[in-house]
SETOR-891323 format. One record per residue (C-alpha): residue number from 1; residue in three letters; x, y, z. Coordinates in steps of 0.25 Angstrom, whole numbers, plus 5000, padded with zeros to 4 digits. Example, Ala and Ser with C-alpha at 12.3 -4.5 7.8 and 13.67 -1.06 7.14 Angstrom:
seq/type/X/Y/Z
1/ALA/5049/4982/5031 $
2/SER/5055/4996/5029 $
***
This chain:
seq/type/X/Y/Z
1/MET/4210/5099/4616 $
2/LYS/4194/5096/4615 $
3/SER/4185/5106/4614 $
4/ARG/4179/5112/4627 $
5/GLY/4166/5103/4627 $
6/SER/4164/5102/4642 $
7/PHE/4166/5087/4647 $
8/LEU/4157/5091/4659 $
9/GLY/4146/5097/4649 $
10/THR/4147/5084/4640 $
11/TYR/4145/5076/4652 $
12/LEU/4134/5085/4658 $
13/LEU/4127/5083/4643 $
14/ALA/4129/5068/4643 $
15/CYS/4121/5068/4658 $
16/GLY/4109/5076/4650 $
17/LEU/4113/5089/4659 $
18/ALA/4115/5098/4649 $
19/ALA/4108/5108/4659 $
20/SER/4121/5107/4667 $
21/LEU/4129/5114/4656 $
22/PRO/4131/5129/4655 $
23/ALA/4120/5140/4654 $
24/PRO/4126/5153/4652 $
25/ALA/4113/5160/4656 $
26/GLN/4112/5154/4669 $
27/GLN/4125/5155/4674 $
28/PRO/4126/5154/4690 $
29/SER/4131/5165/4699 $
30/SER/4143/5156/4703 $
31/ARG/4149/5143/4698 $
32/TRP/4154/5140/4713 $
33/MET/4145/5133/4721 $
34/ASP/4152/5141/4734 $
35/GLU/4146/5155/4728 $
36/LEU/4133/5152/4727 $
37/ASN/4122/5153/4737 $
38/TRP/4113/5144/4740 $
39/MET/4100/5149/4732 $
40/GLU/4109/5152/4719 $
41/PHE/4113/5137/4720 $
42/ARG/4099/5133/4721 $
43/GLU/4095/5141/4709 $
44/ILE/4108/5134/4699 $
45/VAL/4107/5120/4705 $
46/PRO/4102/5111/4698 $
47/ALA/4093/5121/4689 $
48/LYS/4105/5128/4682 $
49/VAL/4117/5121/4686 $
50/LYS/4118/5105/4689 $
51/THR/4134/5103/4689 $
52/VAL/4144/5106/4699 $
53/LEU/4159/5106/4699 $
54/LEU/4165/5099/4711 $
55/THR/4182/5101/4712 $
56/THR/4190/5092/4720 $
57/GLY/4205/5092/4724 $
58/THR/4215/5093/4736 $
59/LEU/4227/5098/4742 $
60/GLU/4239/5091/4739 $
61/PRO/4254/5096/4733 $
62/HIS/4257/5097/4719 $
63/GLY/4271/5101/4720 $
64/VAL/4273/5117/4718 $
65/THR/4259/5118/4714 $
66/ALA/4247/5122/4724 $
67/ASN/4242/5111/4733 $
68/GLY/4229/5113/4729 $
69/ALA/4230/5111/4716 $
70/ASP/4220/5099/4715 $
71/ASN/4209/5110/4720 $
72/LEU/4212/5122/4710 $
73/ALA/4213/5114/4697 $
74/PRO/4198/5108/4698 $
75/VAL/4192/5121/4704 $
76/LYS/4198/5130/4692 $
77/ILE/4193/5119/4682 $
78/ALA/4178/5119/4689 $
79/GLU/4179/5135/4688 $
80/ALA/4181/5134/4673 $
81/ILE/4171/5124/4669 $
82/ALA/4159/5127/4678 $
83/PRO/4152/5137/4670 $
84/GLU/4154/5128/4656 $
85/VAL/4149/5115/4664 $
86/ASN/4138/5124/4671 $
87/ALA/4142/5120/4685 $
88/LEU/4144/5124/4700 $
89/ILE/4156/5123/4706 $
90/ALA/4156/5115/4719 $
91/PRO/4167/5119/4730 $
92/HIS/4178/5112/4729 $
93/ILE/4183/5100/4737 $
94/PRO/4199/5105/4740 $
95/TYR/4203/5091/4747 $
96/GLY/4204/5079/4741 $
97/VAL/4211/5064/4744 $
98/THR/4225/5068/4742 $
99/GLY/4232/5056/4746 $
100/SER/4249/5055/4746 $
101/MET/4250/5070/4744 $
102/SER/4242/5073/4757 $
103/PRO/4255/5074/4766 $
104/TYR/4260/5086/4758 $
105/PRO/4258/5100/4765 $
106/GLY/4244/5107/4763 $
107/ALA/4239/5094/4757 $
108/THR/4227/5087/4761 $
109/HIS/4220/5073/4760 $
110/ILE/4205/5070/4762 $
111/PRO/4205/5053/4763 $
112/ALA/4197/5048/4752 $
113/GLU/4186/5042/4763 $
114/VAL/4183/5057/4768 $
115/TYR/4185/5062/4753 $
116/ALA/4175/5052/4746 $
117/PRO/4163/5055/4755 $
118/TYR/4165/5071/4756 $
119/VAL/4166/5071/4742 $
120/ARG/4153/5064/4740 $
121/ALA/4145/5071/4749 $
122/VAL/4150/5084/4741 $
123/LEU/4144/5078/4728 $
124/ALA/4132/5073/4736 $
125/GLY/4129/5089/4739 $
126/LEU/4130/5093/4726 $
127/VAL/4121/5082/4721 $
128/ARG/4113/5088/4733 $
129/ASN/4113/5103/4727 $
130/GLY/4108/5098/4713 $
131/PHE/4119/5096/4705 $
132/LYS/4119/5086/4694 $
133/ASN/4133/5084/4690 $
134/ILE/4145/5085/4699 $
135/VAL/4159/5086/4692 $
136/ILE/4170/5084/4701 $
137/ILE/4183/5092/4695 $
138/ASN/4194/5084/4703 $
139/GLY/4208/5090/4704 $
140/HIS/4215/5079/4713 $
141/GLY/4217/5064/4711 $
142/GLY/4220/5052/4716 $
143/PRO/4210/5045/4727 $
144/GLN/4202/5057/4726 $
145/THR/4198/5054/4710 $
146/GLU/4192/5042/4715 $
147/VAL/4185/5047/4726 $
148/LEU/4180/5057/4717 $
149/ASN/4175/5049/4706 $
150/ARG/4168/5037/4716 $
151/VAL/4161/5048/4725 $
152/SER/4156/5055/4711 $
153/GLN/4151/5042/4705 $
154/GLU/4145/5038/4717 $
155/VAL/4136/5051/4718 $
156/ALA/4132/5052/4704 $
157/ILE/4127/5037/4705 $
158/GLU/4120/5040/4718 $
159/ASP/4113/5054/4715 $
160/LYS/4112/5053/4701 $
161/VAL/4121/5065/4697 $
162/ASN/4132/5066/4687 $
163/THR/4147/5067/4692 $
164/LEU/4160/5069/4685 $
165/VAL/4175/5069/4692 $
166/VAL/4185/5076/4684 $
167/ASN/4200/5075/4686 $
168/TRP/4205/5089/4680 $
169/TRP/4218/5084/4679 $
170/GLY/4214/5071/4671 $
171/ALA/4203/5080/4663 $
172/CYS/4215/5090/4656 $
173/SER/4225/5079/4655 $
174/GLU/4224/5081/4639 $
175/VAL/4227/5096/4641 $
176/ALA/4238/5093/4651 $
177/GLN/4244/5083/4642 $
178/GLU/4243/5093/4630 $
179/VAL/4248/5103/4638 $
180/PHE/4260/5097/4646 $
181/GLY/4263/5084/4639 $
182/ASN/4257/5077/4650 $
183/ALA/4243/5073/4658 $
184/GLY/4249/5080/4671 $
185/GLY/4246/5074/4685 $
186/HIS/4247/5079/4699 $
187/ALA/4254/5092/4700 $
188/GLY/4258/5089/4685 $
189/GLU/4260/5100/4675 $
190/ASN/4245/5100/4673 $
191/GLU/4240/5103/4687 $
192/THR/4252/5114/4689 $
193/ALA/4248/5120/4676 $
194/PHE/4233/5122/4681 $
195/ILE/4237/5128/4694 $
196/GLN/4247/5136/4689 $
197/ALA/4235/5142/4679 $
198/ILE/4227/5143/4691 $
199/ASP/4236/5151/4699 $
200/PRO/4250/5151/4695 $
201/LYS/4257/5154/4709 $
202/LEU/4250/5140/4713 $
203/VAL/4262/5133/4707 $
204/LYS/4275/5137/4715 $
205/LYS/4286/5136/4704 $
206/GLU/4298/5140/4713 $
207/ARG/4295/5128/4722 $
208/TYR/4297/5117/4710 $
209/SER/4307/5108/4712 $
210/GLU/4311/5094/4705 $
211/SER/4311/5088/4719 $
212/THR/4296/5090/4721 $
213/ALA/4291/5084/4710 $
214/THR/4289/5069/4708 $
215/PRO/4283/5061/4696 $
216/ASN/4271/5053/4700 $
217/PRO/4273/5039/4701 $
218/ALA/4269/5028/4691 $
219/PRO/4256/5021/4697 $
220/GLY/4260/5010/4708 $
221/THR/4275/5015/4708 $
222/TRP/4275/5022/4722 $
223/SER/4268/5030/4730 $
224/ALA/4272/5040/4742 $
225/THR/4263/5048/4754 $
226/PRO/4267/5059/4753 $
227/PHE/4268/5058/4737 $
228/ARG/4278/5069/4733 $
229/PRO/4273/5079/4725 $
230/PRO/4273/5077/4710 $
231/SER/4274/5090/4701 $
232/ASP/4277/5091/4687 $
233/TYR/4279/5106/4689 $
234/THR/4292/5106/4683 $
235/ARG/4285/5104/4667 $
236/SER/4272/5112/4672 $
237/ALA/4277/5124/4678 $
238/ARG/4290/5126/4669 $
239/ALA/4286/5121/4656 $
240/HIS/4273/5126/4655 $
241/PRO/4274/5140/4662 $
242/ALA/4264/5148/4653 $
243/THR/4252/5153/4657 $
244/SER/4245/5147/4646 $
245/THR/4248/5134/4647 $
246/ARG/4242/5134/4663 $
247/ARG/4230/5141/4657 $
248/ARG/4229/5130/4646 $
249/LEU/4229/5119/4656 $
250/THR/4219/5127/4665 $
251/ILE/4210/5129/4655 $
252/THR/4211/5116/4648 $
253/SER/4210/5107/4661 $
254/ALA/4196/5113/4662 $
255/GLU/4194/5112/4644 $
256/SER/4199/5097/4647 $
257/MET/4190/5094/4658 $
258/LEU/4179/5099/4650 $
259/ALA/4181/5093/4637 $
260/SER/4184/5079/4642 $
261/PRO/4181/5067/4634 $
262/VAL/4176/5059/4646 $
263/TRP/4163/5065/4648 $
***
């Protein structure tokens, strides 16, 4: 495991924005934008805080795990790393480009052609409010990742700010490999363990059945809508039930994100 050197911090330093790193003597009253009034915000951004964390996810089935797994994980990571990178946390975007799993009960789907301009408007609002560094912590893959990458790049070029999109499961794939012997995936061991660490009650062990688990097909093999939700709960919740293991994945998810060699 690499040291806890912040990859976000390294990125900010590389951009000549060392002032964005933590200033212990001048901590804001809250890291959550929702909890600041307009006078506090005006005093903080951009004079004391130049970085904002925007979390994104969606609602979709995850086997016996909560439909909101893609929302819960990035928000928890943002909460953990905000003080370290001296960032505020923007209100979460809970609806995303779900696609083939959207027919399931409780799932939602925002078409990419609708999602893209909405996210762009959110990013534009963050830029207008003075943020120089926008970090998107994404909890849902598929077409949503492509939209976030494209839109954030366009905003960075046009508005002369720094943007970074992080898919949390990719950022901690080395940790998942070390703990579980595989990099994880949708409703996989990594995601199931993460949600268990956030709140064990959100994984309904008693509802698990082999009949509800479907391996992800190899690329180009087959496609179905609605797609039968995959789940590796058998190995994650049964073979790794210890609180220490779940906690380790939660902590190291954030650490791995911070120590990523990419930046």
